[in-house]
C-alpha positions as CSV (number, residue, x, y, z in Angstrom):
1,M,6.0,-47.5,-7.6
2,R,5.7,-45.4,-4.5
3,S,5.8,-42.3,-6.4
4,H,2.7,-43.6,-8.9
5,T,1.0,-44.4,-5.3
6,R,1.4,-40.7,-4.0
7,T,0.3,-39.5,-7.4
8,W,-2.9,-42.1,-7.5
9,F,-3.6,-40.7,-3.9
10,I,-3.3,-36.8,-4.7
11,L,-5.5,-37.1,-7.9
12,L,-8.4,-38.5,-6.2
13,P,-11.7,-36.9,-5.5
14,R,-12.2,-35.4,-1.9
15,Q,-14.8,-37.9,-1.0
16,K,-12.8,-40.8,-1.8
17,K,-9.9,-39.4,0.0
18,A,-12.1,-39.0,3.3
19,F,-13.3,-42.4,2.8
20,I,-9.8,-43.8,3.1
21,L,-9.2,-41.8,6.1
22,I,-11.9,-42.9,8.0
23,S,-11.1,-46.5,7.0
24,A,-7.7,-45.8,8.4
25,D,-9.1,-44.7,11.4
26,V,-11.8,-47.7,11.9
27,F,-8.3,-49.5,11.7
28,F,-6.6,-47.4,14.3
29,A,-9.7,-47.7,16.6
30,I,-9.5,-51.6,16.3
31,F,-5.6,-51.7,16.8
32,A,-5.2,-49.3,19.3
33,L,-7.6,-51.0,21.7
34,W,-6.2,-54.4,21.0
35,A,-2.6,-53.0,21.7
36,A,-3.8,-51.4,25.0
37,L,-4.7,-54.9,26.3
38,S,-1.5,-56.5,24.8
39,L,0.5,-53.9,26.7
40,R,-1.6,-54.3,29.9
41,W,-1.4,-58.2,29.8
42,G,2.1,-58.0,28.5
43,E,1.3,-60.6,26.0
44,L,-0.5,-60.5,22.0
45,Y,-4.0,-60.4,23.5
46,V,-6.7,-62.6,22.0
47,P,-10.5,-61.1,23.1
48,K,-12.8,-63.1,24.8
49,S,-17.0,-63.8,23.8
50,D,-17.8,-60.6,24.8
51,E,-15.0,-58.4,24.2
52,W,-15.2,-58.4,20.9
53,Y,-18.3,-55.9,21.1
54,L,-15.9,-53.5,22.6
55,F,-13.3,-54.1,19.1
56,A,-17.2,-52.7,17.0
57,A,-18.0,-50.3,19.4
58,A,-14.4,-48.4,19.1
59,P,-14.7,-47.5,15.7
60,V,-18.5,-46.5,15.7
61,I,-17.6,-44.2,18.4
62,A,-14.6,-42.7,17.1
63,V,-15.8,-42.1,13.8
64,P,-18.7,-39.7,14.4
65,I,-16.5,-38.0,16.3
66,F,-13.9,-37.4,14.4
67,I,-16.4,-36.4,11.6
68,K,-18.0,-33.8,13.8
69,M,-14.3,-32.3,15.3
70,G,-13.6,-31.7,11.7
71,L,-10.8,-34.4,11.3
72,Y,-12.1,-35.1,7.8
73,R,-12.4,-31.6,6.4
74,A,-8.4,-31.1,6.7
75,I,-6.4,-30.9,3.7
76,I,-3.8,-33.4,5.0
77,R,-0.7,-31.6,2.6
78,Y,-1.3,-28.4,4.4
79,I,-1.9,-29.7,7.7
80,E,0.1,-27.8,10.6
81,V,1.1,-28.2,14.1
82,R,-1.8,-26.8,15.5
83,A,-4.0,-29.3,14.0
84,L,-2.9,-31.4,16.8
85,W,-4.9,-29.9,19.8
86,T,-7.6,-30.7,17.6
87,I,-6.6,-34.6,17.3
88,I,-6.1,-34.6,20.8
89,Q,-9.1,-32.9,21.8
90,A,-10.9,-35.7,19.2
91,T,-9.1,-38.8,21.0
92,T,-9.6,-37.4,24.4
93,L,-13.7,-37.1,23.6
94,Y,-13.6,-40.6,21.8
95,A,-11.6,-42.1,25.1
96,L,-14.3,-40.7,27.2
97,V,-17.2,-41.7,25.2
98,F,-15.9,-45.2,25.0
99,A,-14.9,-45.0,28.7
100,F,-18.6,-44.6,29.8
101,V,-19.8,-47.4,27.2
102,L,-17.5,-49.7,28.7
103,Y,-18.8,-48.8,31.9
104,E,-22.5,-49.0,31.2
105,S,-22.0,-52.5,28.7
106,G,-21.1,-54.5,32.5
107,I,-18.1,-56.4,30.6
108,K,-16.0,-57.6,33.0
109,G,-12.1,-58.4,33.5
110,V,-11.2,-55.5,31.3
111,P,-8.4,-53.8,33.6
112,R,-8.7,-49.7,34.3
113,T,-5.6,-49.3,33.1
114,V,-6.7,-50.1,29.3
115,L,-8.9,-46.8,29.2
116,P,-5.5,-44.4,29.2
117,L,-3.6,-46.7,27.6
118,N,-6.3,-47.0,24.4
119,W,-6.4,-43.2,24.3
120,L,-2.6,-42.8,24.4
121,N,-2.6,-45.5,21.4
122,M,-5.5,-43.5,19.6
123,M,-3.8,-40.2,19.9
124,L,-0.4,-41.5,18.4
125,L,-1.6,-43.3,15.9
126,V,-4.2,-40.6,14.2
127,G,-1.9,-37.7,14.8
128,S,0.9,-39.5,13.5
129,S,-0.7,-40.9,10.6
130,R,-1.9,-37.5,9.2
131,F,1.5,-35.9,9.8
132,F,2.8,-39.0,7.9
133,A,0.8,-38.4,5.0
134,R,1.9,-34.5,5.1
135,W,5.6,-35.5,4.6
136,W,4.8,-38.3,1.9
137,L,2.6,-35.9,0.1
138,G,3.6,-32.5,0.4
139,E,6.8,-33.1,-1.8
140,L,5.3,-35.0,-4.5
141,Y,2.5,-32.5,-4.7
142,L,4.9,-29.3,-5.3
143,N,6.2,-31.3,-8.1
144,L,2.8,-31.7,-9.7
145,G,2.9,-27.8,-9.3
146,G,0.2,-27.7,-7.1
147,G,-2.3,-29.9,-9.7
148,R,-1.5,-27.3,-12.1
149,G,1.7,-29.0,-14.2
150,V,4.2,-26.9,-12.7
151,K,7.5,-28.4,-12.0
152,S,9.0,-27.7,-9.2
153,H,12.7,-27.3,-10.7
154,S,11.0,-23.9,-11.9
155,K,10.5,-22.3,-8.7
156,K,13.3,-19.5,-8.1
157,N,15.5,-20.0,-5.0
158,V,15.1,-16.9,-2.5
159,V,16.4,-16.1,0.9
160,I,14.5,-14.8,3.3
161,Y,15.6,-11.4,5.3
162,G,14.5,-11.5,8.8
163,A,13.9,-14.7,10.4
164,G,11.2,-14.0,13.1
165,N,7.9,-14.5,13.2
166,A,7.1,-13.2,10.0
167,G,9.8,-14.9,8.4
168,V,8.8,-18.0,9.6
169,Q,5.5,-17.7,8.2
170,L,6.8,-16.6,4.9
171,A,9.0,-19.5,4.6
172,S,6.2,-22.2,5.7
173,A,3.5,-20.3,3.2
174,L,6.2,-20.8,0.5
175,G,7.1,-23.9,0.9
176,Y,3.3,-24.5,0.0
177,G,4.0,-22.4,-3.1
178,R,4.6,-22.9,-6.9
179,E,6.9,-19.6,-7.5
180,F,9.8,-19.7,-4.8
181,R,11.8,-22.2,-2.7
182,P,13.4,-20.7,0.6
183,I,16.9,-21.8,0.8
184,A,18.4,-19.9,4.0
185,F,17.5,-17.0,6.3
186,I,19.5,-13.9,6.8
187,D,19.2,-12.0,10.1
188,D,21.4,-9.6,11.9
189,D,20.7,-11.1,15.5
190,V,24.3,-13.0,16.4
191,L,22.2,-14.9,18.5
192,L,20.1,-16.4,15.9
193,Q,23.1,-17.0,13.4
194,K,24.0,-20.4,12.6
195,Q,20.8,-21.5,14.4
196,K,18.1,-23.5,11.9
197,V,14.4,-22.7,11.6
198,N,12.1,-25.5,10.2
199,G,15.3,-26.9,8.3
200,L,16.7,-23.6,7.0
201,R,19.8,-22.3,8.4
202,I,20.3,-18.7,9.5
203,Y,23.3,-16.8,8.2
204,P,24.3,-13.3,8.6
205,L,24.3,-10.8,5.5
206,S,28.0,-11.3,5.2
207,S,27.5,-14.7,3.7
208,L,25.0,-13.3,1.1
209,R,26.9,-13.4,-1.9
210,Y,28.1,-17.1,-1.4
211,L,24.5,-17.9,-0.7
212,I,23.7,-16.2,-4.1
213,E,26.2,-17.9,-6.0
214,R,26.0,-21.3,-4.4
215,H,22.4,-21.6,-4.7
216,Q,21.7,-19.4,-8.0
217,V,19.3,-17.1,-5.5
218,S,17.5,-14.8,-7.9
219,D,14.9,-13.0,-5.2
220,I,15.7,-11.9,-1.2
221,L,12.4,-11.1,0.2
222,L,12.2,-9.0,3.3
223,A,10.3,-10.3,5.9
224,M,9.9,-7.1,8.4
225,P,6.5,-5.9,8.3
226,S,6.6,-4.0,11.6
227,A,10.0,-2.4,10.5
228,N,10.0,1.3,10.4
229,R,10.9,3.0,7.1
230,A,14.5,4.3,8.4
231,R,15.2,0.3,9.2
232,K,14.0,-0.6,6.0
233,S,16.0,1.6,4.1
234,E,19.2,0.9,5.3
235,I,18.8,-2.7,4.8
236,I,17.8,-1.9,1.1
237,R,21.4,0.3,0.7
238,L,22.4,-2.7,2.0
239,L,21.1,-5.0,-0.3
240,E,21.7,-2.9,-3.5
241,P,25.4,-4.1,-4.6
242,F,23.7,-7.5,-5.2
243,A,22.0,-8.4,-8.1
244,V,19.0,-9.6,-6.7
245,H,15.4,-8.7,-6.9
246,V,14.3,-7.6,-3.6
247,M,10.5,-8.0,-2.4
248,S,8.9,-7.5,0.5
249,M,6.1,-8.7,2.9
250,P,3.1,-6.6,3.2
251,G,2.4,-4.6,6.1
252,L,1.0,-5.9,9.3
253,S,-2.0,-3.9,8.9
254,D,-3.1,-5.3,5.6
255,I,-2.3,-9.0,6.8
256,A,-4.4,-7.8,10.2
257,Q,-7.5,-6.4,8.3
258,G,-7.5,-9.5,5.8
259,K,-6.5,-7.6,2.5
260,V,-3.5,-9.8,1.9
261,T,-2.1,-13.0,3.2
262,V,1.3,-13.6,4.7
263,D,2.8,-15.0,1.4
264,A,1.1,-11.9,-0.9
265,L,5.1,-10.5,-1.7
266,Q,5.1,-7.2,-3.5
267,E,7.7,-4.8,-4.9
268,V,9.7,-2.8,-2.4
269,D,7.4,0.4,-1.5
270,I,9.5,3.1,-3.2
271,A,8.4,5.2,-0.2
272,D,11.0,3.1,2.1
273,L,13.9,4.4,-0.1
274,L,13.2,7.7,1.3
275,G,13.7,6.2,5.0
276,R,11.2,8.5,6.8
277,D,8.5,7.4,8.7
278,A,5.2,9.7,8.9
279,V,4.6,11.8,12.1
280,A,1.8,10.8,13.8
281,P,-1.2,13.2,13.0
282,D,-2.9,15.6,15.3
283,Q,-6.4,13.8,15.4
284,S,-8.0,17.5,16.3
285,L,-6.5,19.2,13.4
286,L,-7.6,16.2,10.9
287,H,-11.2,16.7,12.1
288,A,-11.2,20.3,12.3
289,N,-12.6,21.1,8.8
290,I,-14.5,17.9,8.3
291,A,-16.2,16.2,11.0
292,G,-19.4,16.7,10.2
293,K,-19.3,19.3,7.6
294,V,-19.7,19.5,3.7
295,V,-16.7,19.5,1.9
296,M,-15.9,19.7,-1.8
297,V,-12.6,18.6,-3.3
298,T,-11.6,19.9,-6.6
299,G,-9.9,17.9,-8.8
300,A,-10.9,15.2,-7.0
301,G,-9.7,12.5,-9.4
302,G,-6.2,13.5,-9.6
303,S,-3.6,11.8,-7.2
304,I,-3.7,14.2,-4.7
305,G,-7.8,14.9,-4.7
306,S,-8.5,11.5,-4.9
307,E,-6.0,10.5,-2.0
308,L,-7.7,13.8,0.0
309,C,-10.9,12.1,-0.6
310,R,-10.0,9.0,1.0
311,Q,-9.0,10.5,3.8
312,I,-11.6,12.8,4.3
313,I,-14.2,9.9,3.8
314,R,-12.7,8.3,7.3
315,L,-12.9,11.8,8.8
316,Q,-17.0,11.4,9.1
317,P,-17.9,14.5,6.6
318,N,-21.8,15.2,6.4
319,S,-21.0,15.5,2.6
320,L,-17.8,15.0,0.2
321,I,-18.4,16.6,-3.2
322,L,-16.5,15.4,-5.9
323,F,-15.5,18.1,-8.3
324,E,-13.7,17.1,-11.2
325,I,-13.5,17.9,-15.4
326,S,-12.7,14.3,-16.2
327,E,-15.7,12.4,-16.6
328,F,-13.6,8.7,-16.1
329,A,-11.3,10.1,-13.2
330,L,-15.1,11.3,-11.5
331,Y,-16.5,7.6,-12.1
332,A,-13.2,5.7,-10.8
333,I,-13.0,7.8,-7.4
334,E,-16.8,7.8,-6.7
335,K,-16.9,4.1,-7.4
336,E,-13.9,3.7,-4.9
337,L,-15.3,5.8,-2.1
338,Q,-19.0,3.9,-3.1
339,H,-17.3,0.7,-2.3
340,L,-15.4,1.8,0.8
341,L,-18.6,2.8,2.2
342,T,-20.5,0.0,1.3
343,K,-17.6,-2.2,3.2
344,R,-18.5,-0.1,6.2
345,R,-22.4,-0.2,6.0
346,A,-21.9,-3.7,5.8
347,G,-20.1,-3.9,9.3
348,S,-16.6,-4.4,8.3
349,R,-15.1,-5.3,12.0
350,L,-12.4,-7.7,13.6
351,A,-13.7,-10.3,15.8
352,D,-13.5,-8.1,19.2
353,G,-15.5,-5.6,17.5
354,T,-13.0,-2.9,16.5
355,P,-13.0,-1.2,13.4
356,A,-11.1,-3.5,10.7
357,I,-9.4,0.4,9.5
358,P,-8.1,2.7,11.9
359,G,-10.3,5.7,11.6
360,D,-13.2,3.5,10.6
361,I,-16.4,5.3,9.0
362,N,-18.9,4.6,11.8
363,N,-21.6,7.1,10.3
364,A,-21.0,5.3,6.3
365,E,-25.1,5.3,6.0
366,E,-25.1,9.1,6.5
367,I,-22.1,10.5,4.6
368,K,-23.1,11.7,1.0
369,L,-21.2,11.3,-2.2
370,I,-21.9,14.1,-4.6
371,P,-20.0,13.7,-7.9
372,V,-20.3,16.9,-9.8
373,L,-18.5,17.1,-13.5
374,G,-17.5,20.7,-14.5
375,S,-14.5,23.1,-14.7
376,V,-13.1,25.2,-12.0
377,T,-12.9,28.0,-15.0
378,N,-16.8,27.9,-14.8
379,A,-17.3,30.6,-12.5
380,K,-21.0,30.5,-12.0
381,R,-21.0,26.5,-11.8
382,C,-18.6,27.1,-9.2
383,E,-20.7,29.3,-7.1
384,K,-23.9,27.3,-7.9
385,I,-22.5,24.3,-6.7
386,C,-20.9,26.0,-3.3
387,N,-24.5,27.6,-2.6
388,T,-26.8,24.5,-3.5
389,F,-25.0,22.5,-1.0
390,K,-23.8,25.1,1.4
391,V,-20.2,23.9,1.3
392,Q,-18.2,24.6,4.8
393,T,-14.9,23.6,3.5
394,I,-12.8,23.6,-0.3
395,Y,-10.0,21.6,-1.0
396,H,-8.7,23.2,-3.8
397,A,-6.3,20.7,-5.7
398,A,-7.5,21.1,-9.5
399,A,-4.4,22.2,-11.7
400,Y,-2.5,21.5,-14.8
401,K,1.0,20.6,-13.5
402,H,3.0,18.9,-16.0
403,V,5.6,21.3,-16.9
404,P,6.7,20.5,-20.4
405,M,3.0,20.3,-21.3
406,V,1.9,23.4,-19.5
407,E,4.9,25.0,-21.4
408,R,3.2,23.8,-24.8
409,N,0.1,25.0,-23.5
410,P,0.6,28.2,-21.7
411,G,-3.1,29.9,-22.1
412,E,-4.8,26.9,-21.0
413,A,-2.7,27.1,-17.7
414,V,-3.5,30.5,-17.2
415,W,-7.3,29.5,-17.5
416,N,-6.9,26.7,-15.0
417,N,-4.5,27.7,-12.5
418,I,-5.0,31.2,-12.1
419,F,-8.3,31.7,-13.0
420,G,-9.7,28.8,-11.8
421,T,-8.4,29.5,-8.5
422,L,-9.9,33.0,-8.6
423,H,-13.4,32.0,-9.2
424,V,-13.7,28.9,-6.9
425,A,-12.3,31.4,-4.2
426,Q,-14.9,34.1,-5.2
427,A,-17.5,31.2,-5.2
428,A,-16.6,30.5,-1.6
429,I,-16.7,33.9,-0.6
430,K,-20.1,34.5,-1.7
431,A,-21.2,31.3,-0.7
432,D,-19.8,31.9,3.2
433,V,-17.2,29.2,2.7
434,E,-15.3,28.5,6.2
435,T,-12.1,27.1,5.1
436,F,-10.4,27.5,1.6
437,V,-7.2,25.5,1.0
438,L,-5.0,25.9,-2.0
439,I,-3.1,22.8,-3.1
440,S,0.2,24.6,-4.2
441,T,4.0,23.5,-5.3
442,D,7.4,24.0,-4.4
443,K,7.8,25.1,-8.3
444,A,5.8,28.4,-7.3
445,V,9.3,29.6,-5.9
446,R,11.5,31.5,-8.0
447,P,10.0,29.3,-11.2
448,T,11.6,28.8,-14.2
449,N,8.7,27.9,-15.5
450,T,4.7,28.7,-16.4
451,M,3.4,26.2,-14.2
452,G,5.2,27.2,-11.3
453,A,4.3,30.8,-12.0
454,T,0.8,30.2,-12.1
455,K,0.7,28.5,-8.9
456,R,2.5,31.3,-7.5
457,F,-0.1,33.8,-9.2
458,A,-2.8,31.6,-7.5
459,E,-1.1,32.0,-4.1
460,L,-1.2,35.6,-4.7
461,I,-4.7,35.9,-5.5
462,L,-5.6,34.1,-2.2
463,Q,-3.1,35.9,0.1
464,A,-4.9,39.6,-1.4
465,L,-8.6,38.2,-1.0
466,S,-7.6,37.8,2.7
467,L,-5.9,41.0,3.2
468,N,-8.9,42.8,1.2
469,A,-10.8,44.3,4.1
470,V,-13.6,45.6,1.9
471,N,-15.2,41.8,1.4
472,N,-15.4,41.7,5.3
473,L,-14.5,37.9,4.5
474,R,-15.6,34.7,6.7
475,T,-13.8,32.7,4.5
476,R,-10.1,31.9,5.6
477,F,-7.6,31.4,2.8
478,T,-4.8,28.7,3.4
479,M,-2.1,27.7,0.9
480,V,-0.1,24.4,1.4
481,R,2.9,24.4,-0.6
482,F,5.3,21.0,-1.0
483,G,7.5,19.3,-3.6
484,N,7.0,15.9,-5.5
485,V,4.8,12.9,-4.6
486,L,5.7,9.6,-5.5
487,G,3.6,7.5,-7.7
488,S,1.5,10.7,-8.8
489,S,0.8,11.2,-12.9
490,G,3.9,12.5,-14.3
491,S,6.2,11.2,-11.5
492,V,9.6,9.8,-12.3
493,V,8.9,6.6,-10.4
494,P,5.6,4.9,-12.8
495,L,7.8,6.2,-15.6
496,F,11.1,4.2,-14.5
497,K,9.3,1.3,-13.7
498,E,7.9,1.3,-17.2
499,Q,11.2,1.8,-18.5
500,I,12.8,-1.2,-16.7
501,A,9.5,-3.3,-17.1
502,R,10.3,-2.8,-20.8
503,G,14.3,-3.3,-20.6
504,G,15.5,0.4,-20.7
505,P,17.0,2.8,-20.8
506,V,15.7,4.8,-17.8
507,T,15.8,8.7,-18.9
508,V,16.8,11.1,-16.3
509,T,17.2,14.7,-17.8
510,D,20.4,15.6,-16.3
511,E,22.8,13.7,-13.6
512,R,22.8,17.0,-11.0
513,I,18.9,17.2,-10.7
514,I,17.8,16.7,-7.4
515,R,13.9,16.6,-5.9
516,Y,12.1,16.5,-2.8
517,F,10.0,13.5,-2.5
518,M,6.6,12.6,-0.3
519,T,4.6,9.9,-0.2
520,I,0.7,10.8,-1.4
521,P,-1.1,9.9,1.9
522,E,1.4,11.6,4.4
523,A,1.0,14.7,1.6
524,S,-2.6,14.6,1.7
525,Q,-2.5,14.2,5.4
526,L,-0.4,17.4,6.4
527,V,-2.5,19.2,4.1
528,I,-5.6,18.5,6.0
529,Q,-3.9,19.5,9.1
530,A,-2.0,22.7,7.8
531,G,-5.5,23.9,6.7
532,A,-7.1,23.9,10.0
533,M,-4.2,25.9,11.3
534,G,-4.6,29.1,8.9
535,H,-6.0,32.4,10.0
536,G,-6.1,33.8,6.5
537,G,-3.6,34.2,3.8
538,D,-1.1,31.7,5.1
539,V,1.3,29.9,3.1
540,F,2.5,26.7,4.8
541,V,5.5,24.6,3.7
542,L,5.4,20.8,4.5
543,D,8.9,19.8,5.7
544,M,9.8,17.3,2.5
545,G,13.6,15.9,4.1
546,E,16.5,15.5,2.4
547,P,16.3,16.2,-1.2
548,I,17.3,12.8,-3.4
549,R,19.3,12.9,-6.6
550,I,17.1,11.7,-9.6
551,V,20.0,9.4,-10.8
552,D,20.7,7.8,-7.5
553,L,16.6,7.0,-7.3
554,A,16.9,5.4,-10.7
555,K,19.7,3.4,-9.9
556,R,18.3,2.1,-7.0
557,M,15.2,0.9,-8.5
558,I,17.6,-0.7,-11.3
559,H,19.5,-2.8,-8.5
560,L,16.3,-3.7,-6.7
561,S,14.5,-5.0,-10.1
562,G,17.3,-7.7,-9.8
563,L,19.4,-6.0,-12.9
564,E,22.9,-4.4,-13.2
565,I,23.3,-0.9,-14.7
566,K,24.7,-0.7,-18.4
567,D,27.4,1.6,-18.4
568,A,31.6,1.7,-19.1
569,E,32.4,-0.1,-16.3
570,H,30.0,-2.6,-17.2
571,P,29.1,-2.9,-20.8
572,D,27.1,-6.5,-19.8
573,G,24.9,-4.9,-17.8
574,D,21.2,-4.9,-18.2
575,I,19.7,-1.6,-18.2
576,E,21.3,1.7,-19.7
577,I,20.8,5.4,-18.2
578,S,20.7,7.9,-20.5
579,Y,20.4,11.6,-20.4
580,T,18.1,13.4,-21.9
581,G,18.6,17.3,-20.8
582,L,16.6,19.5,-19.0
583,R,13.2,19.9,-20.4
584,P,11.6,23.5,-21.2
585,G,11.0,25.1,-18.0
586,E,12.9,22.4,-15.9
587,K,15.0,23.3,-13.0
588,L,18.1,21.2,-11.4
589,Y,16.6,21.6,-8.0
590,E,13.4,23.0,-6.5
591,E,13.1,25.2,-3.2
592,L,10.0,25.7,-0.8
593,L,10.7,29.2,0.4
594,I,11.1,32.6,-1.7
595,G,12.8,34.0,1.3
596,D,14.3,32.8,4.7
597,N,11.3,34.3,6.7
598,V,9.6,31.2,7.8
599,S,8.4,30.2,11.2
600,K,7.6,26.6,12.9
601,T,4.1,25.8,14.0
602,D,2.7,23.1,17.0
603,H,3.4,20.3,14.0
604,A,6.6,18.7,13.3
605,R,6.5,18.7,9.6
606,I,4.4,21.9,8.7
607,M,5.9,25.5,8.7
608,R,4.6,28.7,7.7
609,A,6.2,31.2,5.4
610,Q,6.1,35.1,5.6
611,E,6.3,36.1,1.9
612,H,5.7,39.3,-0.2
613,V,2.1,40.1,-1.2
614,I,0.6,42.0,-3.7
615,P,-2.4,44.7,-3.0
616,W,-5.9,43.4,-4.2
617,A,-6.3,46.5,-6.2
618,E,-3.0,46.4,-8.0
619,L,-3.3,42.5,-8.6
620,E,-6.8,43.0,-10.0
621,K,-5.4,45.1,-12.6
622,M,-3.1,42.3,-13.2
623,L,-5.7,40.0,-13.8
624,A,-7.4,42.2,-16.2
625,T,-4.3,42.4,-18.3
626,L,-3.6,38.8,-18.3
627,E,-7.3,37.8,-18.6
628,Q,-7.2,39.7,-22.3
629,A,-3.7,38.8,-23.1
630,T,-5.0,35.1,-23.0
631,E,-7.8,35.8,-24.8
632,D,-5.7,37.7,-27.6
633,D,-3.5,34.7,-27.4
634,D,-0.8,36.8,-26.6
635,F,1.5,34.8,-24.7
636,E,4.8,37.4,-24.6
637,R,2.6,39.8,-22.8
638,V,1.2,37.1,-20.5
639,R,4.7,36.0,-19.8
640,G,5.3,39.8,-18.9
641,V,2.4,39.9,-16.6
642,L,3.3,36.7,-15.0
643,A,7.0,38.2,-14.4
644,D,5.7,41.2,-13.0
645,A,3.6,39.3,-10.1
646,V,5.8,36.8,-9.5
647,T,8.8,37.3,-7.5
648,G,12.3,35.4,-9.2
649,F,10.0,34.2,-12.4
650,I,12.8,33.6,-14.8
651,P,11.6,31.8,-17.9
652,Q,13.9,30.3,-20.0
653,C,13.3,32.4,-22.6
654,E,15.1,30.8,-25.4
655,I,13.0,27.8,-24.9
656,E,9.9,29.4,-24.2
657,D,10.1,31.8,-27.2
658,V,10.3,28.9,-29.5
659,L,7.6,26.9,-28.1
660,W,4.9,30.0,-27.2
661,K,5.5,31.4,-31.2
662,E,4.7,28.0,-32.1
663,D,1.4,27.5,-29.9
664,R,0.3,30.8,-31.1
665,R,0.9,29.9,-34.8
666,L,-1.0,27.0,-34.6
667,V,-3.9,28.8,-32.6
668,N,-4.1,31.0,-35.3
669,G,-3.5,28.9,-38.0
């Protein structure tokens, strides 16, 4: 019967619920005054003739004040302790107005102590009624699935790792949700263990297995938004042996900016697995080549190019030219950046007037976004763009980089990666561009594949142009070399996520293969800073940290998804890891340096490499031969030129011979 009554109340329209609350407060106003008089006289009070007016006046005074203070706008089942302050304010104002009315009415015989008793009674009745209703209605609302028919028994039992402020807020928020039911906290602080917060006990990590088995826990929620990556990585490693899905709260900056709410849980950031925190950027280096200048990014719609654009737009350029061959990619990045600028023009700021995002765009109205559809292989187009817009800084990110795809299309890789770089560089020289930064790769070091060889050849072009005194260069060429970036197109991370989502198997080329990894934002930020440090012809190498075994990354991603690896020891596991063998041109490990001649710079994560340079006169002849061989689809000759120019280039001949001959056969029909 009581359950039916609660259900009936929950399903009422808001106006009827407000009417019920107002009716209750009318009764409370009358009862509070009667109780105050009864307490004062020490007996059940019976009003005299003129005192009946006070009982009529009490609700007439209280209800308008409560309406004004917003007591009837609050959703009772979500009311929190801080709402008590509003109730105190409203009842205090009511008591003061009532005292004034009593004084002005001239009614005699009402003791002064009745006024504070009336205020106290009213505050207790109004406050306790709200919180009683919150308790009475809250659980039933969850059983109804928030009015959407989702039964509470379908909620997942979860454990929250971290019993600090963030964890408590998360538990409170999830209590009103329809998906998760918090059953306990885990915390490393010995002083907190065995204590209770909001009815949930705090356990040490050693009790996690017990909690999982007893409560059928499906997920662990990390509530440590302010923890650094090293700490998160340590905790994630401790959680790996447990067959539970690990999720985390968003970062404090995202919560503070209003991008997400406290309970907006997300998959564990793969960057947290690296356990390495980014070094604070040097603001002078970030702004040096961008602030107030005309900047062009080639390959602006790619993984690195698009992140460069996001970083650049926050550094106050005069104009940003988005140069991209893909129409859709160009449309997508322009739309995103326009949205970012529109938000800044609307004055997206915090309550204290500070920018909502660090490095907020102060001159958003003045920044020009110029989308240009075109290819870096079109020399005239590149030169015209640089001259027309008077470009001052170029970040050259346009490249074909997918190793197996490039192995099957070596001619296009040569045109794009080598001659595309040459054309943009020559256009920069003719237009007196101040700074040219090439985005290179660790695969350019002793390459076994065409992609790496073409990127090293592109480095050689810029080095040779920098040393060619005939040109009397005003353009400063800089190359920045780094390894894999997490989440880029063609990266193993999105591939593994997709394979895990569809039930496997997760494919790894070789159990021994290792790679360096870095986040796209960190890599882009370091590229911008390194570009500002160059004097001309510099090759900068980013500190990528420790290399990671790809199979270990796959295992961790499977475990963090709450699944078990299927192998000989665990035949009933969920996801199998299969080894497919090295792909064409793929190495077991990558390097960042050709030799050992490397020096430190003022930045902890950026090093300067001193490497072999081919004079421009000699390289120019190689370029002529390479151009003719590519036009003739003579890929064996192309490989020969690359082998002569690129130190340590040892292609996987048996595989490549087959591929290149097949490509040649297809081209020639």
